[in-house]
Each structure stands twice: as C-alpha cells, then as structure tokens.
MIDOKOL-572513 format. One record per atom (N, C-alpha, C): residue in three letters; x, y, z. Coordinates in pm, whole numbers. Each point is the difference from the previous one (the first is absolute). Layout:
<marpas>
type: ala, u: X, v: Y, w: Z
...
</marpas>
This chain:
<marpas>
type: unk, u: 193, v: -1861, w: 33
type: unk, u: -120, v: 53, w: -14
type: unk, u: 47, v: 140, w: -156
type: unk, u: -106, v: -31, w: -110
type: unk, u: 116, v: 58, w: -73
type: unk, u: -15, v: 173, w: -32
type: unk, u: -124, v: 40, w: 83
type: unk, u: -53, v: 170, w: -46
type: unk, u: 110, v: 48, w: 116
type: unk, u: 80, v: -108, w: 97
type: unk, u: 91, v: 68, w: 135
type: unk, u: 142, v: -13, w: -49
type: unk, u: 73, v: 82, w: 66
type: unk, u: 120, v: -77, w: 23
type: unk, u: 34, v: -4, w: 141
type: unk, u: 67, v: -116, w: 15
type: unk, u: 75, v: -2, w: 162
type: unk, u: 122, v: 78, w: 27
type: unk, u: -63, v: 55, w: 147
type: unk, u: 126, v: 98, w: 41
type: unk, u: 59, v: -111, w: 115
type: unk, u: 106, v: 5, w: 1
type: unk, u: 82, v: -104, w: 131
type: unk, u: -68, v: 76, w: 161
type: unk, u: 23, v: -45, w: 69
type: unk, u: -70, v: 38, w: 109
type: unk, u: -109, v: -79, w: 92
type: unk, u: -44, v: 58, w: 89
type: unk, u: -95, v: -77, w: 90
type: unk, u: -82, v: 107, w: 114
type: unk, u: -136, v: 39, w: -47
type: unk, u: -77, v: 97, w: 19
type: unk, u: -137, v: -52, w: 33
type: unk, u: -51, v: 39, w: 113
type: unk, u: -183, v: 1, w: 45
type: unk, u: -31, v: 134, w: -45
type: unk, u: 48, v: 102, w: -20
type: unk, u: -97, v: 124, w: -35
type: unk, u: 104, v: 82, w: -105
type: unk, u: -100, v: 72, w: -82
type: unk, u: 135, v: 79, w: -98
type: unk, u: -117, v: 105, w: 10
type: unk, u: 93, v: 85, w: -107
type: unk, u: -90, v: 144, w: -32
type: unk, u: 81, v: 84, w: -78
type: unk, u: -54, v: 33, w: -113
type: unk, u: 73, v: 56, w: -82
type: unk, u: -51, v: 165, w: -28
type: unk, u: 43, v: 83, w: 25
type: unk, u: -48, v: 152, w: -37
type: unk, u: 2, v: 24, w: -140
type: unk, u: 141, v: -53, w: -69
type: unk, u: 34, v: 24, w: -111
type: unk, u: 101, v: -102, w: -48
type: unk, u: 49, v: 18, w: -118
type: unk, u: 123, v: -107, w: -51
type: unk, u: 103, v: 29, w: 86
type: unk, u: 41, v: 87, w: 81
type: unk, u: 119, v: -5, w: 59
type: unk, u: -22, v: 3, w: 150
type: unk, u: -116, v: -1, w: 54
type: unk, u: -48, v: 44, w: 137
type: unk, u: -66, v: -172, w: 25
type: unk, u: 55, v: -68, w: 95
type: unk, u: -55, v: -112, w: -15
type: unk, u: 46, v: -79, w: 135
type: unk, u: -57, v: -59, w: 103
type: unk, u: -12, v: -34, w: 101
type: unk, u: -44, v: -107, w: 63
type: unk, u: 49, v: -80, w: 75
type: unk, u: -39, v: -101, w: 93
type: unk, u: 22, v: -67, w: 121
type: unk, u: -49, v: -83, w: 34
type: unk, u: 0, v: -71, w: 132
type: unk, u: -11, v: -157, w: -28
type: unk, u: 77, v: -39, w: 112
type: unk, u: -9, v: -167, w: -17
type: unk, u: -45, v: -12, w: 84
type: unk, u: -13, v: -162, w: 31
type: unk, u: -80, v: -45, w: 134
type: unk, u: 47, v: -22, w: 130
type: unk, u: 158, v: 106, w: -29
type: unk, u: 44, v: 3, w: 142
type: unk, u: 14, v: 150, w: 59
type: unk, u: -76, v: 62, w: -87
type: unk, u: -55, v: 152, w: -9
type: unk, u: 140, v: 102, w: -44
type: unk, u: 76, v: -82, w: -58
type: unk, u: 142, v: 60, w: -26
type: unk, u: -63, v: 134, w: -127
type: unk, u: 38, v: 75, w: -19
type: unk, u: -13, v: 94, w: -144
type: unk, u: 99, v: 23, w: -52
type: unk, u: -44, v: -2, w: -154
type: unk, u: 61, v: 22, w: -100
type: unk, u: 0, v: 85, w: -109
type: unk, u: 59, v: 78, w: -85
type: unk, u: 8, v: 80, w: -66
type: unk, u: 51, v: -28, w: -162
type: unk, u: -91, v: 29, w: -131
type: unk, u: 93, v: -94, w: -86
type: unk, u: 115, v: 118, w: -25
type: unk, u: 82, v: -53, w: -75
type: unk, u: 86, v: 60, w: -42
type: unk, u: 42, v: 56, w: -136
type: unk, u: -122, v: -12, w: -55
type: unk, u: -10, v: -4, w: -143
type: unk, u: 88, v: -88, w: -114
type: unk, u: 45, v: -109, w: 63
type: unk, u: 110, v: -92, w: -89
type: unk, u: -50, v: -116, w: 83
type: unk, u: -42, v: -81, w: -114
type: unk, u: -109, v: -148, w: 13
type: unk, u: 114, v: -70, w: -1
type: unk, u: 156, v: -2, w: 22
type: unk, u: 87, v: -87, w: -7
type: unk, u: 71, v: -12, w: 163
type: unk, u: -50, v: 118, w: 65
type: unk, u: 51, v: -13, w: 148
type: unk, u: -144, v: 91, w: 40
type: unk, u: -110, v: 7, w: 2
type: unk, u: -130, v: 53, w: 40
type: unk, u: -17, v: 73, w: 118
type: unk, u: 19, v: -15, w: 102
type: unk, u: -34, v: 12, w: 126
type: unk, u: 82, v: 26, w: 95
type: unk, u: 11, v: 135, w: 59
type: unk, u: 82, v: 63, w: 143
type: unk, u: -109, v: 14, w: 133
type: unk, u: 86, v: -69, w: 72
type: unk, u: -110, v: 15, w: 175
type: unk, u: 42, v: 127, w: -9
type: unk, u: -133, v: 28, w: 141
type: unk, u: -42, v: 165, w: 44
type: unk, u: -12, v: -66, w: 106
type: unk, u: 61, v: 31, w: 103
type: unk, u: -18, v: 0, w: 157
type: unk, u: -119, v: 7, w: 51
type: unk, u: -67, v: -65, w: 66
type: unk, u: -134, v: -5, w: 35
type: unk, u: -86, v: -115, w: -8
type: unk, u: -112, v: -2, w: 58
type: unk, u: -90, v: -139, w: -24
type: unk, u: -105, v: 53, w: -9
type: unk, u: -97, v: -34, w: -121
type: unk, u: -103, v: 19, w: -33
type: unk, u: -87, v: -138, w: -44
type: unk, u: -151, v: 7, w: 11
type: unk, u: -59, v: -109, w: -53
type: unk, u: -88, v: 35, w: -132
type: unk, u: -26, v: 131, w: -26
type: unk, u: -63, v: 86, w: -108
type: unk, u: 64, v: 104, w: -39
type: unk, u: 22, v: -2, w: -136
type: unk, u: 87, v: 162, w: -65
type: unk, u: -89, v: 31, w: -118
type: unk, u: 64, v: 141, w: -23
type: unk, u: -60, v: 37, w: -109
type: unk, u: 71, v: 122, w: -61
type: unk, u: 64, v: -2, w: -107
type: unk, u: 76, v: 112, w: -50
type: unk, u: -116, v: 70, w: -148
type: unk, u: 74, v: 159, w: 9
type: unk, u: -87, v: 59, w: -90
type: unk, u: 96, v: 33, w: -111
type: unk, u: -49, v: 70, w: -94
type: unk, u: 61, v: 37, w: -114
type: unk, u: 50, v: 122, w: 11
type: unk, u: -10, v: 61, w: 112
type: unk, u: 62, v: 121, w: 39
type: unk, u: 136, v: -20, w: 133
type: unk, u: 45, v: -128, w: 14
type: unk, u: 44, v: -57, w: 53
type: unk, u: -47, v: 5, w: 179
type: unk, u: -79, v: 20, w: 14
type: unk, u: -87, v: -14, w: 169
type: unk, u: 18, v: -130, w: -8
type: unk, u: 22, v: -67, w: 108
type: unk, u: -2, v: -111, w: 52
type: unk, u: -60, v: 2, w: 149
type: unk, u: -89, v: -115, w: 25
type: unk, u: -77, v: 9, w: 130
type: unk, u: -1, v: -144, w: 59
type: unk, u: 0, v: -72, w: 127
type: unk, u: -32, v: -128, w: 17
type: unk, u: -62, v: -25, w: 161
type: unk, u: -58, v: -108, w: -5
type: unk, u: -24, v: -50, w: 116
type: unk, u: 58, v: -134, w: 96
type: unk, u: 34, v: 9, w: 87
type: unk, u: 73, v: -125, w: 61
type: unk, u: -131, v: -108, w: 43
type: unk, u: 46, v: -92, w: 81
type: unk, u: -69, v: -83, w: 44
type: unk, u: -94, v: 29, w: 168
type: unk, u: 29, v: 84, w: 41
type: unk, u: -99, v: 45, w: 73
type: unk, u: -76, v: 166, w: -58
type: unk, u: -37, v: -29, w: -156
type: unk, u: -60, v: 111, w: -20
type: unk, u: 50, v: 155, w: 36
type: unk, u: 137, v: 8, w: 20
type: unk, u: 22, v: 121, w: 11
type: unk, u: 29, v: 74, w: -155
type: unk, u: 27, v: 113, w: -16
type: unk, u: -28, v: 64, w: -97
type: unk, u: 176, v: 74, w: -32
type: unk, u: 28, v: -10, w: -127
type: unk, u: 123, v: 66, w: -10
type: unk, u: 48, v: 71, w: -118
type: unk, u: 74, v: 131, w: -75
type: unk, u: 14, v: 20, w: -99
type: unk, u: 145, v: 17, w: -11
type: unk, u: 56, v: -34, w: -132
type: unk, u: 137, v: 27, w: -29
type: unk, u: 58, v: 141, w: 15
type: unk, u: 95, v: -10, w: 81
type: unk, u: 42, v: 138, w: 15
type: unk, u: 214, v: -19, w: -51
type: unk, u: 10, v: -152, w: -67
type: unk, u: 186, v: -28, w: 12
type: unk, u: 9, v: 102, w: -111
type: unk, u: -64, v: 70, w: -79
type: unk, u: 74, v: 111, w: -73
type: unk, u: 11, v: 139, w: 22
type: unk, u: -31, v: -10, w: 141
type: unk, u: 0, v: 148, w: 49
type: unk, u: 83, v: 14, w: 127
type: unk, u: 18, v: -77, w: 40
type: unk, u: 89, v: -4, w: 87
type: unk, u: 89, v: -123, w: 82
type: unk, u: -8, v: -30, w: 174
type: unk, u: 93, v: -114, w: -1
type: unk, u: -116, v: -103, w: 77
type: unk, u: -98, v: 16, w: 15
type: unk, u: -97, v: -61, w: 12
type: unk, u: -35, v: -79, w: -104
type: unk, u: -75, v: -162, w: -13
type: unk, u: -95, v: -15, w: -113
type: unk, u: -127, v: 14, w: 5
type: unk, u: -80, v: -6, w: 95
type: unk, u: -119, v: 30, w: 12
type: unk, u: -48, v: 93, w: 119
type: unk, u: -124, v: 37, w: -49
type: unk, u: -48, v: 86, w: 114
type: unk, u: -145, v: -44, w: 50
type: unk, u: -6, v: -46, w: 122
type: unk, u: -164, v: -48, w: 40
type: unk, u: -95, v: 85, w: -9
type: unk, u: -69, v: -44, w: -47
type: unk, u: -114, v: 106, w: -4
type: unk, u: -162, v: -55, w: 63
type: unk, u: -20, v: 57, w: 81
type: unk, u: -137, v: -69, w: 110
type: unk, u: -80, v: -45, w: -66
type: unk, u: -85, v: -94, w: 78
type: unk, u: -115, v: -66, w: -86
type: unk, u: 33, v: -176, w: -6
type: unk, u: -96, v: -68, w: -51
type: unk, u: 45, v: -143, w: -2
type: unk, u: -115, v: -21, w: -150
type: unk, u: 108, v: -69, w: -77
type: unk, u: -51, v: -79, w: -160
type: unk, u: 68, v: -134, w: -11
type: unk, u: -77, v: -109, w: -61
type: unk, u: 48, v: -110, w: -64
type: unk, u: 42, v: 15, w: -107
type: unk, u: -78, v: 65, w: -123
type: unk, u: 41, v: 31, w: -87
type: unk, u: 64, v: 137, w: -75
type: unk, u: 84, v: 46, w: -90
type: unk, u: 14, v: 143, w: -29
type: unk, u: 13, v: 50, w: -113
type: unk, u: -93, v: 107, w: -65
type: unk, u: 76, v: -20, w: -170
type: unk, u: 26, v: 176, w: -13
type: unk, u: 128, v: 38, w: -50
type: unk, u: 23, v: 126, w: -32
type: unk, u: -3, v: 27, w: -175
type: unk, u: -82, v: 79, w: 1
type: unk, u: 0, v: 37, w: -198
type: unk, u: 67, v: 118, w: 22
type: unk, u: 64, v: 68, w: 70
type: unk, u: 74, v: 129, w: -12
type: unk, u: 26, v: 37, w: 169
type: unk, u: 104, v: 121, w: -20
type: unk, u: -1, v: 69, w: 158
type: unk, u: -123, v: 32, w: 89
type: unk, u: -100, v: 70, w: -103
type: unk, u: -132, v: 8, w: 50
type: unk, u: -110, v: -69, w: -12
type: unk, u: 12, v: -129, w: -74
type: unk, u: -135, v: -102, w: 0
type: unk, u: 47, v: -118, w: 56
type: unk, u: 17, v: -16, w: 120
type: unk, u: -36, v: -110, w: 139
type: unk, u: -119, v: -58, w: 2
type: unk, u: -18, v: -168, w: 45
type: unk, u: -106, v: -10, w: 38
type: unk, u: 17, v: -133, w: 51
type: unk, u: -29, v: -44, w: 104
type: unk, u: 12, v: -153, w: 63
type: unk, u: -118, v: -44, w: 77
type: unk, u: -4, v: -113, w: -13
type: unk, u: -131, v: -98, w: 115
type: unk, u: 82, v: -41, w: 125
type: unk, u: -88, v: -14, w: 65
type: unk, u: 36, v: -76, w: 153
type: unk, u: -27, v: -141, w: -54
type: unk, u: 50, v: -57, w: 131
type: unk, u: -41, v: -156, w: -9
type: unk, u: -171, v: -19, w: 35
type: unk, u: -84, v: 87, w: 52
type: unk, u: -132, v: -6, w: 37
type: unk, u: -93, v: 60, w: -196
type: unk, u: 83, v: 55, w: -76
type: unk, u: -38, v: 29, w: -109
type: unk, u: -33, v: 105, w: -2
type: unk, u: 21, v: 79, w: 112
type: unk, u: -23, v: 167, w: -40
type: unk, u: 109, v: 77, w: -58
type: unk, u: -51, v: 97, w: -106
type: unk, u: 73, v: 69, w: -93
type: unk, u: 28, v: 117, w: 28
type: unk, u: 184, v: 57, w: 6
type: unk, u: 5, v: 99, w: 3
type: unk, u: 54, v: 100, w: -119
type: unk, u: 15, v: 108, w: 32
type: unk, u: 76, v: 105, w: -129
type: unk, u: 112, v: 77, w: 85
type: unk, u: 120, v: -22, w: -67
type: unk, u: 85, v: 120, w: 50
type: unk, u: -37, v: 146, w: 34
type: unk, u: -1, v: 99, w: 86
type: unk, u: 3, v: 159, w: 13
type: unk, u: 96, v: 33, w: -50
type: unk, u: 91, v: -14, w: -24
type: unk, u: 96, v: 58, w: -32
type: unk, u: 69, v: 112, w: 114
type: unk, u: -23, v: -86, w: 120
type: unk, u: 20, v: 84, w: 123
type: unk, u: 21, v: -106, w: 78
type: unk, u: 147, v: -30, w: 38
type: unk, u: 30, v: -112, w: 88
type: unk, u: -42, v: 25, w: 129
type: unk, u: -5, v: 99, w: 79
type: unk, u: -59, v: 76, w: 112
type: unk, u: -133, v: -50, w: 10
type: unk, u: -79, v: -59, w: -114
type: unk, u: -117, v: -24, w: 2
type: unk, u: -58, v: -96, w: -114
type: unk, u: 66, v: -133, w: -24
type: unk, u: 45, v: -10, w: -141
type: unk, u: -122, v: -83, w: -84
type: unk, u: -154, v: -34, w: 100
type: unk, u: -59, v: -84, w: -64
type: unk, u: -154, v: 56, w: -8
type: unk, u: -70, v: -31, w: -71
type: unk, u: -124, v: 32, w: -9
type: unk, u: -74, v: -124, w: -98
type: unk, u: -98, v: -57, w: 85
type: unk, u: -81, v: -92, w: 8
type: unk, u: -74, v: -19, w: -158
type: unk, u: -23, v: -43, w: -97
type: unk, u: -97, v: -55, w: -104
type: unk, u: -71, v: -76, w: 4
type: unk, u: -173, v: 8, w: 26
type: unk, u: -76, v: -64, w: -34
type: unk, u: 10, v: -124, w: -65
type: unk, u: -19, v: -140, w: 54
type: unk, u: 46, v: -111, w: -61
type: unk, u: 63, v: -111, w: 69
type: unk, u: 2, v: -135, w: -58
type: unk, u: 77, v: -78, w: 79
type: unk, u: 91, v: -94, w: -129
type: unk, u: 137, v: 18, w: -22
type: unk, u: 77, v: -91, w: -51
type: unk, u: 87, v: -103, w: 39
type: unk, u: 27, v: -98, w: -44
type: unk, u: 159, v: -53, w: 45
type: unk, u: 123, v: 36, w: -89
type: unk, u: -29, v: 65, w: -126
type: unk, u: 134, v: 24, w: -83
type: unk, u: 15, v: 166, w: -71
type: unk, u: 58, v: 83, w: -12
type: unk, u: -49, v: 110, w: -73
type: unk, u: 116, v: 55, w: -56
type: unk, u: -11, v: 97, w: -126
type: unk, u: 109, v: -9, w: -69
type: unk, u: -57, v: 195, w: -64
type: unk, u: 86, v: 56, w: 30
type: unk, u: 46, v: 135, w: -37
type: unk, u: 57, v: 53, w: -131
type: unk, u: -28, v: 68, w: -101
type: unk, u: 65, v: 57, w: -102
type: unk, u: 100, v: 135, w: 11
type: unk, u: 76, v: 21, w: -56
type: unk, u: 44, v: 138, w: -16
type: unk, u: -136, v: 102, w: -56
type: unk, u: -103, v: -52, w: -111
type: unk, u: -72, v: 104, w: -31
type: unk, u: -142, v: -2, w: 99
type: unk, u: -3, v: -49, w: 95
type: unk, u: -93, v: -20, w: 114
type: unk, u: -102, v: -108, w: -9
type: unk, u: 24, v: -72, w: -68
type: unk, u: -96, v: -127, w: -14
type: unk, u: 55, v: -93, w: 70
type: unk, u: -105, v: -22, w: 79
type: unk, u: -4, v: -128, w: 105
type: unk, u: -90, v: -96, w: -49
type: unk, u: 13, v: -148, w: 29
type: unk, u: -45, v: -85, w: 23
type: unk, u: 23, v: -116, w: 92
type: unk, u: -123, v: -91, w: 41
type: unk, u: 76, v: -78, w: 146
type: unk, u: -98, v: -120, w: -27
type: unk, u: 12, v: -81, w: 79
type: unk, u: -76, v: -136, w: -19
type: unk, u: -66, v: -31, w: 138
type: unk, u: -88, v: -79, w: 47
type: unk, u: -29, v: -57, w: 114
type: unk, u: 52, v: -151, w: 36
type: unk, u: -65, v: -6, w: 132
type: unk, u: 51, v: -137, w: 74
type: unk, u: -127, v: -95, w: -98
type: unk, u: -73, v: 52, w: -109
type: unk, u: -100, v: -95, w: -76
type: unk, u: 81, v: 11, w: -162
type: unk, u: 88, v: 48, w: 14
type: unk, u: 87, v: 5, w: -143
type: unk, u: -87, v: 95, w: -109
type: unk, u: -104, v: 84, w: 50
type: unk, u: -50, v: 96, w: -91
type: unk, u: 83, v: 109, w: -14
type: unk, u: -17, v: 83, w: -79
type: unk, u: 85, v: 57, w: -66
type: unk, u: -45, v: 167, w: 8
type: unk, u: 62, v: 83, w: 16
type: unk, u: -64, v: 164, w: -23
type: unk, u: 60, v: 96, w: -33
type: unk, u: -25, v: 83, w: -29
type: unk, u: 83, v: 113, w: -80
type: unk, u: -62, v: 155, w: 101
type: unk, u: 136, v: 73, w: 96
type: unk, u: -64, v: 124, w: 30
type: unk, u: -68, v: 88, w: -116
type: unk, u: -139, v: 39, w: 73
type: unk, u: -78, v: 176, w: -60
type: unk, u: -45, v: 74, w: 74
type: unk, u: 85, v: -6, w: 142
type: unk, u: -18, v: 91, w: 92
type: unk, u: 22, v: 145, w: -26
type: unk, u: 69, v: 12, w: -128
type: unk, u: 61, v: 148, w: -65
type: unk, u: -94, v: 19, w: -83
type: unk, u: -131, v: -83, w: -22
type: unk, u: -76, v: 12, w: -125
type: unk, u: -116, v: 15, w: 0
type: unk, u: -48, v: -45, w: 161
type: unk, u: -132, v: 27, w: -12
type: unk, u: -74, v: -39, w: 118
type: unk, u: -98, v: -69, w: 37
type: unk, u: -27, v: -15, w: 171
type: unk, u: 15, v: -109, w: 76
type: unk, u: 41, v: -132, w: -114
type: unk, u: 10, v: -91, w: 21
type: unk, u: 166, v: -18, w: 17
type: unk, u: 58, v: -85, w: 90
type: unk, u: 137, v: -2, w: 4
type: unk, u: 60, v: -103, w: -71
type: unk, u: -72, v: -71, w: -47
type: unk, u: 62, v: -176, w: -68
type: unk, u: -94, v: -47, w: -72
type: unk, u: 86, v: -45, w: -142
type: unk, u: -66, v: -25, w: -87
type: unk, u: 33, v: -154, w: 2
type: unk, u: -112, v: -116, w: -32
type: unk, u: 40, v: -109, w: 5
type: unk, u: 0, v: -38, w: -183
type: unk, u: 123, v: -110, w: -9
type: unk, u: 24, v: -22, w: -119
type: unk, u: 0, v: -171, w: -12
type: unk, u: -60, v: -47, w: -90
type: unk, u: -39, v: -169, w: -5
type: unk, u: 169, v: -52, w: -13
type: unk, u: -44, v: -94, w: 52
type: unk, u: 119, v: -52, w: 9
type: unk, u: 32, v: -86, w: 136
type: unk, u: 147, v: -73, w: -8
type: unk, u: -1, v: -22, w: 209
type: unk, u: 194, v: -51, w: -22
type: unk, u: 57, v: 112, w: 75
type: unk, u: 128, v: 20, w: 5
type: unk, u: 50, v: -30, w: 157
type: unk, u: 72, v: -11, w: 9
type: unk, u: 96, v: -27, w: 176
type: unk, u: 65, v: 97, w: -25
type: unk, u: 69, v: 24, w: -97
type: unk, u: 103, v: 171, w: 22
type: unk, u: -18, v: 38, w: -96
type: unk, u: 30, v: 141, w: -12
type: unk, u: -35, v: 101, w: -125
type: unk, u: 130, v: 108, w: 44
type: unk, u: 53, v: 32, w: -130
type: unk, u: 84, v: 106, w: -28
type: unk, u: -33, v: 67, w: -122
type: unk, u: 30, v: 170, w: 28
type: unk, u: -55, v: 103, w: -94
type: unk, u: 141, v: 80, w: 9
type: unk, u: 47, v: 3, w: -144
type: unk, u: 111, v: 101, w: 0
type: unk, u: -48, v: 123, w: -85
type: unk, u: -145, v: 3, w: -75
type: unk, u: -10, v: 112, w: -45
type: unk, u: -135, v: -38, w: -28
type: unk, u: -102, v: 105, w: -39
type: unk, u: -166, v: -30, w: -21
type: unk, u: -22, v: -128, w: -103
type: unk, u: 100, v: -2, w: -66
type: unk, u: -2, v: -121, w: -125
type: unk, u: 77, v: -109, w: 14
type: unk, u: 71, v: 1, w: 123
type: unk, u: 110, v: -116, w: -8
type: unk, u: -22, v: -77, w: 175
type: unk, u: -126, v: -77, w: -45
type: unk, u: -45, v: -50, w: 135
type: unk, u: 65, v: -160, w: -10
type: unk, u: 25, v: -76, w: 76
type: unk, u: 16, v: -143, w: -13
type: unk, u: -55, v: -54, w: 159
type: unk, u: -4, v: -129, w: -24
type: unk, u: -51, v: -60, w: 127
type: unk, u: 46, v: -172, w: -21
type: unk, u: -30, v: -53, w: 117
type: unk, u: 11, v: -158, w: 12
type: unk, u: -113, v: -45, w: 79
type: unk, u: -55, v: -119, w: -25
type: unk, u: -70, v: -53, w: 66
type: unk, u: 52, v: -108, w: 113
type: unk, u: -113, v: -60, w: 81
type: unk, u: 63, v: -87, w: 83
type: unk, u: 59, v: -138, w: -25
type: unk, u: 4, v: -27, w: -123
type: unk, u: 21, v: -97, w: -78
type: unk, u: 126, v: 12, w: -37
type: unk, u: 51, v: 137, w: -66
type: unk, u: 100, v: 36, w: -26
type: unk, u: 4, v: 80, w: -156
type: unk, u: -110, v: -26, w: -33
type: unk, u: -18, v: 10, w: -143
type: unk, u: -4, v: 212, w: 11
type: unk, u: 65, v: 54, w: -112
type: unk, u: 26, v: 139, w: -27
type: unk, u: -94, v: 95, w: -104
type: unk, u: -36, v: 43, w: 33
type: unk, u: -92, v: 98, w: -71
type: unk, u: 37, v: 166, w: -32
type: unk, u: -2, v: 35, w: -130
type: unk, u: 7, v: 122, w: -32
type: unk, u: -118, v: 102, w: -6
type: unk, u: -61, v: 99, w: 37
type: unk, u: -53, v: 70, w: -26
type: unk, u: -46, v: 85, w: -140
type: unk, u: -118, v: -34, w: -57
type: unk, u: -12, v: 36, w: -125
type: unk, u: -27, v: 149, w: -31
type: unk, u: -47, v: 71, w: 56
type: unk, u: -70, v: 153, w: 28
type: unk, u: -113, v: -7, w: -47
type: unk, u: -74, v: -160, w: 51
type: unk, u: -145, v: 31, w: -38
type: unk, u: -46, v: -51, w: 39
type: unk, u: -116, v: 74, w: 139
type: unk, u: -30, v: -48, w: 111
type: unk, u: -116, v: -116, w: -14
type: unk, u: -34, v: -33, w: -134
type: unk, u: -114, v: -67, w: -31
type: unk, u: 61, v: -128, w: -43
type: unk, u: 104, v: 9, w: -25
type: unk, u: 104, v: -133, w: -48
type: unk, u: 128, v: -8, w: 64
type: unk, u: 34, v: -23, w: 136
type: unk, u: 118, v: 80, w: 45
type: unk, u: 149, v: -60, w: 27
type: unk, u: -53, v: -143, w: -38
type: unk, u: 179, v: -35, w: 34
type: unk, u: 2, v: -80, w: -168
type: unk, u: 143, v: -13, w: 16
type: unk, u: 75, v: -157, w: -115
type: unk, u: 88, v: -49, w: 79
type: unk, u: -30, v: -116, w: -24
type: unk, u: 109, v: -81, w: 52
type: unk, u: 148, v: -29, w: -50
type: unk, u: 85, v: 42, w: 69
type: unk, u: 141, v: -22, w: -41
type: unk, u: 88, v: -122, w: 37
type: unk, u: 53, v: -49, w: -59
type: unk, u: 54, v: -153, w: 9
type: unk, u: 74, v: 31, w: 134
type: unk, u: 21, v: -109, w: 33
type: unk, u: 110, v: -8, w: 183
type: unk, u: -109, v: -26, w: 37
type: unk, u: 96, v: -9, w: 170
type: unk, u: -56, v: -28, w: 139
type: unk, u: 102, v: 80, w: 60
type: unk, u: -103, v: 92, w: 89
type: unk, u: 108, v: 83, w: 105
type: unk, u: -75, v: 17, w: 114
type: unk, u: 55, v: 23, w: 115
type: unk, u: -82, v: 53, w: 158
type: unk, u: -4, v: 110, w: 40
type: unk, u: 99, v: 92, w: -84
type: unk, u: 9, v: 165, w: 19
type: unk, u: -3, v: 8, w: -111
type: unk, u: -46, v: 160, w: -8
type: unk, u: 74, v: 29, w: -150
type: unk, u: -24, v: 226, w: 31
type: unk, u: 66, v: -4, w: -82
type: unk, u: 28, v: 190, w: 50
type: unk, u: -5, v: 17, w: -174
type: unk, u: -55, v: 120, w: -23
type: unk, u: -25, v: 118, w: -111
type: unk, u: 81, v: 128, w: 10
type: unk, u: 85, v: 27, w: -57
type: unk, u: 55, v: 126, w: -1
type: unk, u: -88, v: 97, w: -131
type: unk, u: 50, v: 120, w: 55
type: unk, u: -94, v: 134, w: -71
type: unk, u: 67, v: -21, w: -169
type: unk, u: 138, v: -41, w: 7
type: unk, u: 92, v: -24, w: -138
type: unk, u: -68, v: -115, w: -113
type: unk, u: -58, v: -70, w: 69
type: unk, u: -54, v: -120, w: -69
type: unk, u: 93, v: -139, w: 68
type: unk, u: 76, v: 31, w: 95
type: unk, u: 70, v: -140, w: 41
type: unk, u: -95, v: -75, w: 73
type: unk, u: 19, v: -134, w: 4
type: unk, u: -66, v: -76, w: 66
type: unk, u: 115, v: -106, w: 114
type: unk, u: -29, v: -7, w: 84
type: unk, u: 67, v: -128, w: 33
type: unk, u: -60, v: -45, w: 114
type: unk, u: 3, v: -148, w: 63
type: unk, u: -52, v: -102, w: 58
type: unk, u: 76, v: -100, w: 64
type: unk, u: -14, v: -85, w: 123
type: unk, u: -4, v: -111, w: 68
type: unk, u: -39, v: -109, w: 1
type: unk, u: 41, v: -93, w: 12
type: unk, u: -114, v: -118, w: -23
type: unk, u: -17, v: -85, w: 158
type: unk, u: -25, v: -90, w: 7
type: unk, u: -14, v: -30, w: 138
type: unk, u: 107, v: -70, w: 76
type: unk, u: 100, v: -41, w: -90
type: unk, u: 129, v: -33, w: 21
type: unk, u: 92, v: 66, w: 39
type: unk, u: -31, v: 144, w: -25
type: unk, u: 79, v: 170, w: 22
type: unk, u: 81, v: 16, w: -93
type: unk, u: -2, v: -96, w: -166
type: unk, u: 46, v: 32, w: -141
type: unk, u: -47, v: 159, w: 8
type: unk, u: 90, v: 47, w: -86
type: unk, u: 4, v: 138, w: -36
type: unk, u: -14, v: 1, w: -154
type: unk, u: -138, v: 101, w: -46
type: unk, u: 22, v: 7, w: -161
type: unk, u: -32, v: 129, w: -19
type: unk, u: 43, v: 16, w: -126
type: unk, u: -23, v: 189, w: -79
type: unk, u: -84, v: -55, w: -138
type: unk, u: -96, v: 75, w: -18
type: unk, u: -108, v: -5, w: -75
type: unk, u: 108, v: 53, w: -180
type: unk, u: -20, v: -133, w: -47
type: unk, u: 78, v: 31, w: -162
type: unk, u: -131, v: 11, w: -144
type: unk, u: -106, v: -30, w: 48
type: unk, u: -116, v: -33, w: -128
type: unk, u: -20, v: 84, w: -65
type: unk, u: 41, v: 126, w: 22
type: unk, u: -22, v: 103, w: -39
type: unk, u: 145, v: 37, w: -122
type: unk, u: 92, v: -70, w: -34
type: unk, u: 137, v: 4, w: -24
type: unk, u: 4, v: -135, w: -106
type: unk, u: 86, v: 15, w: -86
type: unk, u: 35, v: -78, w: -121
type: unk, u: 84, v: -120, w: 40
</marpas>
C-alpha cells in the first residue's frame, strides 16, 4: 500500500490520540503502546482488553470481552487500570472529558466526568462511535449508515451523512476517516454534500488523531501508518 507504511507487530484494534499516543490490542486481548520508534514499536502493558481508545491529552480507556470498562491509571500509581461501572462493547476517548461508548445492543452513552455515576444515555442506536478532543462525535449503525452528533446544536441528536461505513474515527472536526465492510478506506472531505474521498489501501480498522496522524490494521492484523501526505 503506497500510501501506508507497514509497522511491525500484529493488532486487531488500534487507536491514535496523537503522533506519540498510539495504543492497540491484539486478537489475544494483549495491550500494546507505541514506543515512538518504528524499529521496536510496541511495549506490552499489563491487562486484557478487546477495544481501546487513546486521546491526544494522554487519556486511555478500554473495554474487555465481558464489556467491563477501564480507564488507564498506569501513569498515576501502581495500578494500571481503574474499573468504571457500566457495560460497553466499543469506547472512544477524544479527551479526558469527552468519552463516549456503545453497548452490545447499540445504546449510546456519554461519560459524565463523575466516576460515581459515569454514564448518561444519548438517544439513538450505533455499533461504532468516535469522539474527538474538540467535541466532534460521529458514529455508524448496524446498517453502515453514518451519523454526526448535533445534539449540542439543535433539537435533533444526529445528522445522517451519505455513504456507508462499518468503522469510523474522528480526530477532529476536519479529520474524519472510515472503512467499509469491504475494507475500502475513506476520508471526509468536510463537505456534507459530497462527503467522502477514497484513499488507496485496504483496512479493517482505522484511527485518526487530532494532529492528522492516521493508523489502521487490516484483516490479518498487519499495522499501517498513513504516509500519503508525506513526500
């Protein structure tokens, strides 16, 4: 893939909050953090997760196979993860205060910033969701329909955007990427009337960061970083 640089290792999910804050999990639920050195790219972090999300400010959340929710605390004390009540199948952290998730039934939840009463339900139904540091939130449903959150702008909570995606990732309002069920890659044009441009390559999972970085993994677990904006 000419637009992508292969990075050694194998992951099933990946999340880039920024150029230097990239995390992933593999098919065995092992957790890895990017070392910022392509020659020896990954360091194992204790724990077991099926989905993970890293934010630009260093925040990291994840969920395990039992839909239990965890926030990373390894940079704060001896314990690596703090359990947060609730049950989610996918989670996305745009920042410490902008954390969203969906459960196995498609219900949508937003973090309240209060661990004692952590989640508020948001109307709608999604299978994948992505939250950015600037407050942007996008999602896709079981029919691969695409939505952008507008609940802070008017009476409707979600605006449908044309196209069809199975996974979506939002680094910022203007850095939105997704893949469809066939593995085709799309980047948002910032024009709702003609929203998507195809990017060469094939990926199963994709993640876009606030600083423009984009990573992905394919169906075989191979890891790629986008280089299409570099000579």
